[in-house]
C-alpha positions as CSV (number, residue, x, y, z in Angstrom):
1,G,305.7,-116.0,-43.2
2,T,302.9,-116.0,-40.5
3,L,300.4,-113.2,-40.1
4,P,300.6,-111.3,-37.0
5,S,298.1,-112.9,-34.3
6,M,295.1,-110.5,-34.6
7,F,291.4,-110.7,-35.9
8,R,291.0,-108.6,-39.1
9,A,287.8,-107.6,-40.1
10,V,284.7,-105.8,-42.7
11,L,281.6,-104.8,-41.5
12,F,279.0,-104.0,-44.0
13,D,276.1,-103.1,-43.4
14,V,273.6,-105.5,-43.6
15,D,270.2,-103.0,-43.8
16,D,269.2,-105.3,-47.0
17,T,272.3,-104.2,-48.7
18,L,274.1,-107.4,-48.8
19,C,271.4,-109.8,-47.0
20,D,267.9,-109.4,-47.6
21,D,265.9,-108.6,-43.5
22,T,263.1,-108.5,-44.7
23,G,261.2,-111.6,-43.8
24,H,262.7,-112.0,-40.1
25,M,262.4,-107.9,-39.9
26,R,257.9,-109.0,-41.1
27,A,257.9,-112.5,-39.2
28,A,258.7,-110.4,-35.6
29,I,256.2,-107.6,-36.8
30,D,253.5,-110.3,-37.1
31,G,255.1,-111.8,-33.6
32,V,254.3,-108.9,-31.3
33,A,251.7,-109.0,-33.6
34,D,249.8,-111.9,-32.4
35,Q,250.6,-111.4,-28.9
36,L,249.1,-108.3,-28.8
37,S,246.2,-109.8,-30.3
38,G,245.8,-112.2,-28.0
39,T,246.4,-110.0,-24.3
40,H,244.3,-107.1,-26.3
41,R,240.7,-107.9,-26.8
42,G,239.7,-107.3,-30.1
43,L,242.8,-106.4,-31.4
44,D,243.8,-107.1,-34.9
45,A,246.8,-108.5,-35.6
46,A,247.5,-108.4,-39.0
47,A,245.4,-103.9,-39.3
48,L,248.2,-103.8,-36.1
49,A,251.0,-105.3,-37.8
50,G,250.0,-102.8,-41.3
51,H,250.4,-100.3,-39.2
52,Y,254.2,-101.2,-37.7
53,E,255.5,-101.2,-40.9
54,R,254.0,-98.7,-42.6
55,I,255.0,-96.6,-39.5
56,S,258.5,-97.8,-39.4
57,T,258.8,-98.1,-42.8
58,H,258.2,-93.9,-42.9
59,Y,260.8,-93.4,-40.1
60,W,263.6,-94.9,-41.5
61,T,263.1,-93.9,-45.6
62,Y,262.4,-90.3,-44.7
63,E,262.5,-89.4,-40.7
64,I,265.8,-90.4,-39.4
65,A,268.1,-88.4,-41.6
66,L,265.6,-85.6,-39.3
67,T,266.8,-86.8,-35.6
68,D,269.4,-87.1,-33.6
69,P,270.8,-90.2,-32.5
70,E,268.3,-92.3,-30.4
71,P,269.2,-95.2,-28.8
72,L,267.4,-98.2,-31.4
73,G,264.7,-99.4,-27.9
74,T,263.5,-95.9,-28.0
75,V,262.8,-96.1,-31.3
76,R,261.0,-99.1,-31.2
77,A,258.8,-98.4,-28.1
78,R,258.0,-94.6,-30.2
79,L,257.2,-96.7,-33.6
80,W,255.1,-98.9,-31.4
81,A,253.0,-96.0,-29.7
82,K,252.8,-94.8,-32.6
83,A,250.7,-98.3,-34.2
84,L,249.0,-98.5,-31.1
85,Q,248.1,-95.4,-31.1
86,A,246.4,-95.7,-34.8
87,M,244.1,-99.2,-34.0
88,G,242.6,-96.9,-30.6
89,V,245.2,-98.6,-27.6
90,D,246.9,-95.4,-25.5
91,E,250.2,-96.1,-24.7
92,D,251.7,-98.3,-21.4
93,P,255.4,-97.0,-20.8
94,R,255.5,-100.8,-19.5
95,L,253.8,-102.9,-22.0
96,L,255.7,-100.7,-24.9
97,D,259.2,-101.7,-23.3
98,E,257.9,-105.3,-23.6
99,I,257.1,-104.7,-27.3
100,V,260.3,-103.5,-27.3
101,R,262.0,-107.3,-26.2
102,W,259.7,-109.3,-27.9
103,Y,260.6,-107.7,-31.2
104,G,264.0,-107.7,-30.4
105,H,264.3,-111.4,-29.6
106,L,261.8,-112.0,-32.2
107,R,264.3,-110.3,-35.1
108,A,267.2,-111.7,-33.5
């Protein structure tokens, strides 16, 4: 017989469960940090990337279970804000919106 004309799909959690996305994540972090170091005089891109990766890893490993569900962009903005604060850069909502867009584009 013929199969029904419908799509069937199986979804997997690909957050490093089946496919290691670490390289794409690090490339996106480095890309954003490089961009910010070009627009903020004296900002060390490698140090900023290190702060973001540490803060992000801690959040996704330990803190996410303690928070209410939030949009991914909101989480990323907060994590980048913490990384920038660690570097002595004041939080700017417009800059954070731009960072979230850059980061999302680089992760795609």
